[in-house]
N, CA, C and O atoms as a Tinker XYZ file with bonds, in Angstrom:
   420  protein
     1  N    -19.012000   -1.747000   12.657000    73     2
     2  CA   -17.675000   -1.518000   12.008000    64     1     3
     3  C    -17.333000   -2.925000   11.513000    63     2     4     5
     4  O    -17.604000   -3.917000   12.190000    81     3
     5  N    -16.771000   -2.989000   10.393000    73     3     6
     6  CA   -16.416000   -4.238000    9.663000    64     5     7
     7  C    -15.108000   -4.603000   10.506000    63     6     8     9
     8  O    -14.373000   -3.744000   10.993000    81     7
     9  N    -14.924000   -5.859000   10.610000    73     7    10
    10  CA   -13.835000   -6.393000   11.532000    64     9    11
    11  C    -12.552000   -6.496000   10.631000    63    10    12    13
    12  O    -11.431000   -6.796000   11.044000    81    11
    13  N    -12.886000   -6.207000    9.369000    73    11    14
    14  CA   -11.359000   -6.537000    8.468000    64    13    15
    15  C    -10.832000   -5.152000    8.040000    63    14    16    17
    16  O    -10.012000   -4.960000    7.143000    81    15
    17  N    -11.450000   -4.169000    8.848000    73    15    18
    18  CA   -11.190000   -2.584000    8.269000    64    17    19
    19  C     -9.743000   -2.625000    9.185000    63    18    20    21
    20  O     -8.719000   -2.447000    8.526000    81    19
    21  N     -9.626000   -2.789000   10.277000    73    19    22
    22  CA    -8.028000   -2.574000   10.917000    64    21    23
    23  C     -7.034000   -3.708000   10.225000    63    22    24    25
    24  O     -5.935000   -3.243000    9.920000    81    23
    25  N     -7.199000   -4.912000    9.967000    73    23    26
    26  CA    -6.117000   -5.410000    9.590000    64    25    27
    27  C     -5.875000   -4.893000    8.008000    63    26    28    29
    28  O     -4.726000   -4.978000    7.576000    81    27
    29  N     -6.761000   -4.444000    7.274000    73    27    30
    30  CA    -6.530000   -3.948000    6.013000    64    29    31
    31  C     -5.848000   -2.606000    5.903000    63    30    32    33
    32  O     -5.261000   -2.175000    4.910000    81    31
    33  N     -6.011000   -1.999000    7.085000    73    31    34
    34  CA    -5.374000   -0.622000    7.215000    64    33    35
    35  C     -3.983000   -0.956000    7.526000    63    34    36    37
    36  O     -3.110000   -0.282000    6.980000    81    35
    37  N     -3.628000   -1.963000    8.376000    73    35    38
    38  CA    -2.440000   -2.265000    8.656000    64    37    39
    39  C     -1.500000   -2.966000    7.510000    63    38    40    41
    40  O     -0.270000   -3.015000    7.486000    81    39
    41  N     -2.238000   -3.379000    6.771000    73    39    42
    42  CA    -1.649000   -4.050000    5.461000    64    41    43
    43  C     -1.229000   -2.867000    4.541000    63    42    44    45
    44  O     -0.189000   -2.872000    3.881000    81    43
    45  N     -2.038000   -1.962000    4.557000    73    43    46
    46  CA    -1.436000   -1.079000    3.523000    64    45    47
    47  C     -0.328000   -0.251000    4.349000    63    46    48    49
    48  O      0.704000    0.074000    3.762000    81    47
    49  N     -0.490000    0.039000    5.477000    73    47    50
    50  CA     0.827000    0.803000    6.226000    64    49    51
    51  C      2.014000   -0.051000    6.056000    63    50    52    53
    52  O      2.997000    0.459000    5.517000    81    51
    53  N      2.059000   -1.155000    6.400000    73    51    54
    54  CA     3.058000   -2.087000    6.358000    64    53    55
    55  C      3.513000   -2.090000    4.717000    63    54    56    57
    56  O      4.663000   -1.871000    4.336000    81    55
    57  N      2.779000   -2.277000    4.153000    73    55    58
    58  CA     3.125000   -2.379000    2.575000    64    57    59
    59  C      3.755000   -0.789000    1.946000    63    58    60    61
    60  O      4.571000   -0.735000    1.026000    81    59
    61  N      3.301000    0.189000    2.511000    73    59    62
    62  CA     3.524000    1.352000    2.047000    64    61    63
    63  C      5.151000    1.650000    2.968000    63    62    64    65
    64  O      6.112000    2.136000    2.371000    81    63
    65  N      5.211000    1.316000    4.266000    73    63    66
    66  CA     6.679000    1.421000    4.897000    64    65    67
    67  C      7.610000    0.582000    4.345000    63    66    68    69
    68  O      8.748000    1.034000    4.218000    81    67
    69  N      7.348000   -0.718000    3.930000    73    67    70
    70  CA     7.999000   -1.591000    3.080000    64    69    71
    71  C      8.548000   -1.132000    1.766000    63    70    72    73
    72  O      9.704000   -1.430000    1.466000    81    71
    73  N      7.704000   -0.340000    0.864000    73    71    74
    74  CA     7.881000    0.271000   -0.330000    64    73    75
    75  C      8.890000    1.154000   -0.024000    63    74    76    77
    76  O      9.946000    1.119000   -0.655000    81    75
    77  N      8.686000    1.999000    0.931000    73    75    78
    78  CA     9.785000    3.119000    1.348000    64    77    79
    79  C     11.278000    2.539000    1.528000    63    78    80    81
    80  O     12.262000    2.980000    0.934000    81    79
    81  N     11.275000    1.683000    2.270000    73    79    82
    82  CA    12.459000    0.986000    2.684000    64    81    83
    83  C     12.966000    0.140000    1.566000    63    82    84    85
    84  O     14.191000    0.039000    1.510000    81    83
    85  N     12.129000   -0.607000    0.492000    73    83    86
    86  CA    12.642000   -1.146000   -0.697000    64    85    87
    87  C     13.298000    0.053000   -1.740000    63    86    88    89
    88  O     14.246000   -0.153000   -2.498000    81    87
    89  N     12.782000    0.967000   -1.638000    73    87    90
    90  CA    13.537000    2.350000   -2.458000    64    89    91
    91  C     14.779000    2.681000   -1.826000    63    90    92    93
    92  O     15.827000    2.987000   -2.395000    81    91
    93  N     14.558000    2.589000   -0.562000    73    91    94
    94  CA    16.075000    3.063000    0.103000    64    93    95
    95  C     17.010000    2.034000   -0.213000    63    94    96    97
    96  O     18.160000    2.353000   -0.518000    81    95
    97  N     16.543000    0.446000   -0.168000    73    95    98
    98  CA    17.436000   -0.394000   -0.586000    64    97    99
    99  C     18.063000   -0.299000   -2.025000    63    98   100   101
   100  O     19.235000   -0.575000   -2.285000    81    99
   101  N     17.012000    0.178000   -3.020000    73    99   102
   102  CA    17.667000    0.439000   -4.257000    64   101   103
   103  C     18.605000    1.420000   -4.399000    63   102   104   105
   104  O     19.485000    1.443000   -5.260000    81   103
   105  N     18.395000    2.285000   -3.489000    73   103   106
   106  CA    19.448000    3.705000   -3.495000    64   105   107
   107  C     20.347000    3.274000   -2.635000    63   106   108   109
   108  O     21.349000    3.935000   -2.910000    81   107
   109  N     20.688000    2.326000   -1.460000    73   107   110
   110  CA    21.710000    2.011000   -0.574000    64   109   111
   111  C     22.594000    0.815000   -0.949000    63   110   112   113
   112  O     23.822000    0.730000   -0.961000    81   111
   113  N     21.494000   -0.234000   -1.302000    73   111   114
   114  CA    21.986000   -1.673000   -1.696000    64   113   115
   115  C     22.497000   -2.384000   -0.597000    63   114   116   117
   116  O     23.344000   -3.228000   -0.888000    81   115
   117  N     22.157000   -2.245000    0.773000    73   115   118
   118  CA    22.598000   -2.918000    1.897000    64   117   119
   119  C     21.777000   -4.002000    1.808000    63   118   120   121
   120  O     20.680000   -3.884000    1.261000    81   119
   121  N     22.213000   -5.244000    2.353000    73   119   122
   122  CA    21.516000   -6.478000    2.593000    64   121   123
   123  C     20.633000   -6.293000    3.757000    63   122   124   125
   124  O     19.494000   -6.749000    3.659000    81   123
   125  N     21.001000   -5.659000    4.910000    73   123   126
   126  CA    20.025000   -5.435000    5.927000    64   125   127
   127  C     18.930000   -4.584000    5.789000    63   126   128   129
   128  O     17.899000   -4.728000    6.447000    81   127
   129  N     19.104000   -3.693000    4.956000    73   127   130
   130  CA    17.800000   -2.787000    4.363000    64   129   131
   131  C     16.877000   -3.967000    3.596000    63   130   132   133
   132  O     15.724000   -4.163000    3.981000    81   131
   133  N     17.335000   -4.578000    2.717000    73   131   134
   134  CA    16.571000   -5.657000    1.954000    64   133   135
   135  C     15.905000   -6.595000    2.584000    63   134   136   137
   136  O     14.845000   -7.066000    2.173000    81   135
   137  N     16.599000   -6.996000    3.834000    73   135   138
   138  CA    15.868000   -7.849000    4.490000    64   137   139
   139  C     14.758000   -7.283000    5.536000    63   138   140   141
   140  O     13.869000   -7.997000    6.001000    81   139
   141  N     14.917000   -5.996000    5.825000    73   139   142
   142  CA    14.067000   -5.226000    6.375000    64   141   143
   143  C     12.627000   -5.125000    5.566000    63   142   144   145
   144  O     11.512000   -5.388000    6.015000    81   143
   145  N     12.964000   -4.687000    4.303000    73   143   146
   146  CA    11.696000   -4.441000    3.380000    64   145   147
   147  C     11.130000   -5.694000    3.271000    63   146   148   149
   148  O      9.907000   -5.722000    3.406000    81   147
   149  N     11.818000   -6.963000    3.017000    73   147   150
   150  CA    11.027000   -8.255000    2.932000    64   149   151
   151  C     10.203000   -8.481000    4.080000    63   150   152   153
   152  O      9.023000   -8.821000    4.008000    81   151
   153  N     10.858000   -8.282000    5.174000    73   151   154
   154  CA    10.046000   -8.715000    6.419000    64   153   155
   155  C      8.841000   -7.750000    6.606000    63   154   156   157
   156  O      7.824000   -8.235000    7.104000    81   155
   157  N      8.845000   -6.473000    6.271000    73   155   158
   158  CA     7.759000   -5.700000    6.416000    64   157   159
   159  C      6.670000   -6.288000    5.418000    63   158   160   161
   160  O      5.511000   -6.446000    5.802000    81   159
   161  N      7.052000   -6.592000    4.195000    73   159   162
   162  CA     5.992000   -7.240000    3.187000    64   161   163
   163  C      5.294000   -8.637000    3.778000    63   162   164   165
   164  O      4.118000   -8.977000    3.648000    81   163
   165  N      6.356000   -9.338000    4.460000    73   163   166
   166  CA     5.603000  -10.649000    5.193000    64   165   167
   167  C      4.714000  -10.041000    6.105000    63   166   168   169
   168  O      3.519000  -10.300000    5.964000    81   167
   169  N      5.087000   -9.235000    7.073000    73   167   170
   170  CA     4.158000   -8.799000    8.005000    64   169   171
   171  C      2.834000   -8.226000    7.567000    63   170   172   173
   172  O      1.739000   -8.486000    8.067000    81   171
   173  N      3.096000   -7.378000    6.527000    73   171   174
   174  CA     1.853000   -7.034000    5.852000    64   173   175
   175  C      0.875000   -8.123000    5.517000    63   174   176   177
   176  O     -0.222000   -8.286000    6.052000    81   175
   177  N      1.377000   -8.801000    4.626000    73   175   178
   178  CA     0.661000  -10.102000    4.048000    64   177   179
   179  C     -0.038000  -11.019000    5.105000    63   178   180   181
   180  O     -1.063000  -11.652000    4.854000    81   179
   181  N      0.693000  -11.036000    6.471000    73   179   182
   182  CA     0.120000  -11.618000    7.497000    64   181   183
   183  C     -1.339000  -10.870000    7.926000    63   182   184   185
   184  O     -2.315000  -11.532000    8.281000    81   183
   185  N     -1.342000   -9.571000    7.850000    73   183   186
   186  CA    -2.420000   -8.807000    7.662000    64   185   187
   187  C     -3.625000   -9.016000    7.151000    63   186   188   189
   188  O     -4.723000   -9.005000    7.706000    81   187
   189  N     -3.248000   -9.259000    5.738000    73   187   190
   190  CA    -4.155000   -9.530000    4.456000    64   189   191
   191  C     -4.744000  -10.851000    4.938000    63   190   192   193
   192  O     -5.969000  -10.965000    4.919000    81   191
   193  N     -4.026000  -11.808000    5.347000    73   191   194
   194  CA    -4.779000  -13.115000    5.756000    64   193   195
   195  C     -5.711000  -12.812000    6.670000    63   194   196   197
   196  O     -6.878000  -13.147000    6.463000    81   195
   197  N     -5.321000  -12.074000    7.918000    73   195   198
   198  CA    -6.438000  -11.715000    8.837000    64   197   199
   199  C     -7.611000  -11.116000    8.381000    63   198   200   201
   200  O     -8.744000  -11.474000    8.702000    81   199
   201  N     -7.246000   -9.938000    7.417000    73   199   202
   202  CA    -8.524000   -9.269000    6.672000    64   201   203
   203  C     -9.182000  -10.257000    5.999000    63   202   204   205
   204  O    -10.408000  -10.147000    6.011000    81   203
   205  N     -8.692000  -11.256000    5.376000    73   203   206
   206  CA    -9.709000  -12.131000    4.707000    64   205   207
   207  C    -10.443000  -13.171000    5.648000    63   206   208   209
   208  O    -11.609000  -13.494000    5.420000    81   207
   209  N     -9.760000  -13.661000    6.661000    73   207   210
   210  CA   -10.324000  -14.559000    7.631000    64   209   211
   211  C    -11.472000  -13.651000    8.649000    63   210   212   213
   212  O    -12.397000  -14.166000    9.277000    81   211
   213  N    -11.200000  -12.489000    8.619000    73   211   214
   214  CA   -12.285000  -11.680000    8.991000    64   213   215
   215  C    -13.615000  -10.572000    8.397000    63   214   216   217
   216  O    -14.239000   -9.634000    8.894000    81   215
   217  N    -13.616000  -11.320000    7.009000    73   215   218
   218  CA   -14.983000  -11.183000    6.304000    64   217   219
   219  C    -14.545000  -10.213000    5.066000    63   218   220   221
   220  O    -15.460000   -9.767000    4.374000    81   219
   221  N    -13.341000   -9.897000    4.779000    73   219   222
   222  CA   -13.003000   -9.138000    3.774000    64   221   223
   223  C    -13.242000   -9.877000    2.471000    63   222   224   225
   224  O    -12.699000  -10.965000    2.278000    81   223
   225  N    -13.980000   -9.360000    1.639000    73   223   226
   226  CA   -14.175000  -10.143000    0.263000    64   225   227
   227  C    -12.992000   -9.889000   -0.539000    63   226   228   229
   228  O    -12.403000   -8.810000   -0.466000    81   227
   229  N    -12.627000  -10.800000   -1.276000    73   227   230
   230  CA   -11.177000  -10.820000   -2.510000    64   229   231
   231  C    -11.380000   -9.635000   -3.118000    63   230   232   233
   232  O    -10.501000   -8.777000   -3.197000    81   231
   233  N    -12.737000   -9.487000   -3.663000    73   231   234
   234  CA   -12.943000   -8.725000   -5.083000    64   233   235
   235  C    -12.738000   -7.126000   -4.486000    63   234   236   237
   236  O    -12.310000   -6.170000   -5.134000    81   235
   237  N    -13.198000   -7.134000   -2.985000    73   235   238
   238  CA   -13.353000   -5.726000   -2.522000    64   237   239
   239  C    -12.153000   -5.331000   -1.968000    63   238   240   241
   240  O    -11.778000   -4.184000   -2.212000    81   239
   241  N    -11.252000   -6.281000   -1.044000    73   239   242
   242  CA   -10.076000   -6.124000   -0.452000    64   241   243
   243  C     -9.107000   -5.814000   -1.404000    63   242   244   245
   244  O     -8.421000   -4.805000   -1.239000    81   243
   245  N     -8.936000   -6.592000   -2.457000    73   243   246
   246  CA    -7.899000   -6.597000   -3.407000    64   245   247
   247  C     -7.540000   -5.086000   -4.034000    63   246   248   249
   248  O     -6.485000   -4.452000   -4.027000    81   247
   249  N     -8.924000   -4.762000   -4.606000    73   247   250
   250  CA    -8.546000   -3.327000   -5.061000    64   249   251
   251  C     -8.539000   -2.259000   -4.040000    63   250   252   253
   252  O     -7.889000   -1.227000   -4.212000    81   251
   253  N     -9.222000   -2.472000   -3.019000    73   251   254
   254  CA    -8.602000   -1.430000   -1.956000    64   253   255
   255  C     -7.315000   -1.302000   -1.419000    63   254   256   257
   256  O     -6.864000   -0.264000   -0.935000    81   255
   257  N     -6.690000   -2.444000   -1.519000    73   255   258
   258  CA    -5.310000   -2.609000   -1.126000    64   257   259
   259  C     -4.640000   -2.026000   -2.463000    63   258   260   261
   260  O     -3.920000   -1.032000   -2.374000    81   259
   261  N     -4.807000   -2.463000   -3.343000    73   259   262
   262  CA    -4.036000   -2.002000   -4.322000    64   261   263
   263  C     -4.025000   -0.580000   -4.596000    63   262   264   265
   264  O     -2.934000   -0.016000   -4.676000    81   263
   265  N     -5.131000    0.091000   -4.755000    73   263   266
   266  CA    -5.457000    1.607000   -4.893000    64   265   267
   267  C     -4.806000    2.188000   -3.746000    63   266   268   269
   268  O     -3.960000    3.049000   -3.989000    81   267
   269  N     -5.055000    1.860000   -2.434000    73   267   270
   270  CA    -4.380000    2.434000   -1.586000    64   269   271
   271  C     -2.826000    2.602000   -1.420000    63   270   272   273
   272  O     -2.146000    3.583000   -1.121000    81   271
   273  N     -2.562000    1.546000   -1.664000    73   271   274
   274  CA    -0.913000    1.230000   -1.593000    64   273   275
   275  C     -0.315000    2.149000   -2.637000    63   274   276   277
   276  O      0.693000    2.797000   -2.356000    81   275
   277  N     -0.986000    2.253000   -4.035000    73   275   278
   278  CA    -0.367000    2.950000   -5.009000    64   277   279
   279  C     -0.537000    4.346000   -4.748000    63   278   280   281
   280  O      0.366000    5.100000   -5.109000    81   279
   281  N     -1.630000    4.849000   -4.134000    73   279   282
   282  CA    -1.616000    6.064000   -3.820000    64   281   283
   283  C     -0.538000    6.774000   -2.714000    63   282   284   285
   284  O     -0.011000    7.886000   -2.754000    81   283
   285  N     -0.421000    5.687000   -1.712000    73   283   286
   286  CA     0.515000    6.064000   -0.511000    64   285   287
   287  C      1.888000    6.042000   -1.138000    63   286   288   289
   288  O      2.769000    6.847000   -0.835000    81   287
   289  N      2.026000    5.055000   -2.051000    73   287   290
   290  CA     3.775000    5.112000   -2.749000    64   289   291
   291  C      3.888000    6.446000   -3.509000    63   290   292   293
   292  O      4.837000    7.225000   -3.425000    81   291
   293  N      2.677000    6.611000   -4.334000    73   291   294
   294  CA     2.914000    7.862000   -5.080000    64   293   295
   295  C      2.911000    9.158000   -4.044000    63   294   296   297
   296  O      3.479000   10.181000   -4.427000    81   295
   297  N      2.510000    9.143000   -3.215000    73   295   298
   298  CA     2.574000   10.510000   -2.343000    64   297   299
   299  C      3.773000   10.766000   -1.758000    63   298   300   301
   300  O      4.261000   11.887000   -1.612000    81   299
   301  N      4.456000    9.277000   -1.276000    73   299   302
   302  CA     5.929000    9.188000   -0.625000    64   301   303
   303  C      6.823000    9.507000   -1.525000    63   302   304   305
   304  O      7.825000   10.155000   -1.222000    81   303
   305  N      6.549000    9.051000   -2.865000    73   303   306
   306  CA     7.705000    9.142000   -3.875000    64   305   307
   307  C      7.479000   10.738000   -4.274000    63   306   308   309
   308  O      8.555000   11.334000   -4.329000    81   307
   309  N      6.563000   11.389000   -4.503000    73   307   310
   310  CA     6.423000   12.928000   -4.600000    64   309   311
   311  C      7.028000   13.498000   -3.423000    63   310   312   313
   312  O      8.010000   14.178000   -3.718000    81   311
   313  N      6.755000   13.450000   -2.086000    73   311   314
   314  CA     6.839000   14.110000   -0.960000    64   313   315
   315  C      8.268000   13.912000   -0.670000    63   314   316   317
   316  O      8.987000   14.911000   -0.634000    81   315
   317  N      8.837000   12.587000   -0.429000    73   315   318
   318  CA     9.834000   12.323000    0.537000    64   317   319
   319  C     10.809000   12.143000   -0.550000    63   318   320   321
   320  O     11.781000   12.877000   -0.373000    81   319
   321  N     10.894000   11.392000   -1.656000    73   319   322
   322  CA    12.200000   11.073000   -2.740000    64   321   323
   323  C     11.985000   12.299000   -3.779000    63   322   324   325
   324  O     12.693000   12.420000   -4.779000    81   323
   325  N     11.039000   13.112000   -3.477000    73   323   326
   326  CA    11.125000   14.326000   -4.556000    64   325   327
   327  C     11.156000   13.633000   -6.065000    63   326   328   329
   328  O     11.976000   13.949000   -6.927000    81   327
   329  N     10.204000   12.715000   -6.217000    73   327   330
   330  CA    10.188000   12.282000   -7.936000    64   329   331
   331  C      9.060000   13.263000   -8.556000    63   330   332   333
   332  O      8.121000   13.781000   -7.951000    81   331
   333  N      9.366000   13.370000   -9.782000    73   331   334
   334  CA     8.277000   14.100000  -10.724000    64   333   335
   335  C      7.113000   13.614000  -10.779000    63   334   336   337
   336  O      7.044000   12.385000  -10.754000    81   335
   337  N      6.024000   14.290000  -10.857000    73   335   338
   338  CA     4.730000   13.992000  -10.915000    64   337   339
   339  C      3.920000   14.640000  -12.516000    63   338   340   341
   340  O      4.026000   15.806000  -12.895000    81   339
   341  N      3.267000   13.722000  -13.128000    73   339   342
   342  CA     2.834000   14.299000  -14.194000    64   341   343
   343  C      1.146000   14.322000  -14.040000    63   342   344   345
   344  O      0.592000   13.709000  -13.128000    81   343
   345  N      0.570000   14.930000  -14.820000    73   343   346
   346  CA    -0.792000   15.223000  -14.800000    64   345   347
   347  C     -1.658000   13.920000  -14.653000    63   346   348   349
   348  O     -2.604000   13.791000  -13.877000    81   347
   349  N     -1.095000   12.811000  -15.676000    73   347   350
   350  CA    -2.046000   11.552000  -15.856000    64   349   351
   351  C     -1.794000   10.993000  -14.551000    63   350   352   353
   352  O     -2.749000   10.398000  -14.053000    81   351
   353  N     -0.942000   11.037000  -14.019000    73   351   354
   354  CA    -0.687000   10.464000  -12.611000    64   353   355
   355  C     -1.487000   11.213000  -11.397000    63   354   356   357
   356  O     -1.821000   10.576000  -10.398000    81   355
   357  N     -1.719000   12.346000  -11.518000    73   355   358
   358  CA    -2.692000   12.844000  -10.561000    64   357   359
   359  C     -4.016000   12.451000  -11.056000    63   358   360   361
   360  O     -4.924000   12.298000  -10.239000    81   359
   361  N     -4.224000   12.267000  -12.335000    73   359   362
   362  CA    -5.453000   12.001000  -12.619000    64   361   363
   363  C     -5.906000   10.376000  -12.223000    63   362   364   365
   364  O     -7.011000   10.039000  -11.799000    81   363
   365  N     -4.957000    9.651000  -12.435000    73   363   366
   366  CA    -5.164000    8.250000  -12.259000    64   365   367
   367  C     -5.277000    8.220000  -10.588000    63   366   368   369
   368  O     -6.180000    7.548000  -10.090000    81   367
   369  N     -4.391000    8.923000   -9.770000    73   367   370
   370  CA    -4.874000    9.037000   -8.272000    64   369   371
   371  C     -6.262000    9.421000   -8.034000    63   370   372   373
   372  O     -6.918000    8.713000   -7.270000    81   371
   373  N     -6.823000   10.474000   -8.596000    73   371   374
   374  CA    -8.252000   10.767000   -8.358000    64   373   375
   375  C     -9.271000    9.794000   -8.605000    63   374   376   377
   376  O    -10.311000    9.656000   -7.961000    81   375
   377  N     -8.789000    8.970000   -9.832000    73   375   378
   378  CA    -9.953000    7.863000  -10.311000    64   377   379
   379  C     -9.682000    6.705000   -9.362000    63   378   380   381
   380  O    -10.548000    5.863000   -9.124000    81   379
   381  N     -8.404000    6.672000   -8.797000    73   379   382
   382  CA    -8.120000    5.454000   -7.565000    64   381   383
   383  C     -8.965000    5.708000   -6.257000    63   382   384   385
   384  O     -9.418000    4.826000   -5.529000    81   383
   385  N     -9.087000    6.990000   -6.099000    73   383   386
   386  CA    -9.790000    7.398000   -4.951000    64   385   387
   387  C    -11.337000    7.093000   -5.081000    63   386   388   389
   388  O    -12.000000    6.451000   -4.267000    81   387
   389  N    -11.779000    7.653000   -6.219000    73   387   390
   390  CA   -13.026000    7.224000   -6.560000    64   389   391
   391  C    -13.551000    5.874000   -6.723000    63   390   392   393
   392  O    -14.731000    5.580000   -6.532000    81   391
   393  N    -12.558000    4.992000   -7.113000    73   391   394
   394  CA   -12.621000    3.423000   -7.396000    64   393   395
   395  C    -12.811000    3.029000   -5.893000    63   394   396   397
   396  O    -13.804000    2.327000   -5.701000    81   395
   397  N    -12.086000    3.328000   -4.818000    73   395   398
   398  CA   -12.282000    2.964000   -3.482000    64   397   399
   399  C    -13.542000    3.431000   -2.928000    63   398   400   401
   400  O    -14.212000    2.639000   -2.265000    81   399
   401  N    -13.959000    4.652000   -3.122000    73   399   402
   402  CA   -15.006000    5.365000   -2.694000    64   401   403
   403  C    -16.490000    4.437000   -3.120000    63   402   404   405
   404  O    -17.406000    4.132000   -2.357000    81   403
   405  N    -16.376000    4.176000   -4.355000    73   403   406
   406  CA   -17.702000    3.562000   -4.834000    64   405   407
   407  C    -17.587000    1.736000   -4.538000    63   406   408   409
   408  O    -18.584000    1.015000   -4.556000    81   407
   409  N    -16.339000    1.285000   -4.307000    73   407   410
   410  CA   -16.203000   -0.022000   -3.901000    64   409   411
   411  C    -16.928000   -0.341000   -2.292000    63   410   412   413
   412  O    -17.837000   -1.132000   -2.040000    81   411
   413  N    -16.200000    0.543000   -1.366000    73   411   414
   414  CA   -16.835000    0.834000    0.034000    64   413   415
   415  C    -18.179000    0.997000    0.019000    63   414   416   417
   416  O    -18.850000    0.239000    0.720000    81   415
   417  N    -18.774000    1.927000   -0.712000    73   415   418
   418  CA   -20.037000    2.703000   -0.511000    64   417   419
   419  C    -20.967000    1.558000   -0.809000    63   418   420
   420  O    -22.185000    1.725000   -0.766000    81   419
């Protein structure tokens, strides 16, 4: 197993959680929530550095990170924040999953 998969997974998780907290900040606007979101982003990027240090290639890792966090954010937006979803967004999600599959394969 590639040593960079765990830190990359943690990066996506922290980025996704931080996106949720940032959305809460946009709705409530308290400084504590904003600082919490920024802290999560910093921790996530520490995992990005660890992933790179453990063999993740920039070209591969950056695409996986971007698409995975976009899919995570889209799912949270739809399921938790009840944001509307359009067909072109769903098509984009499917293409993103295909992109990750092809890059990892």
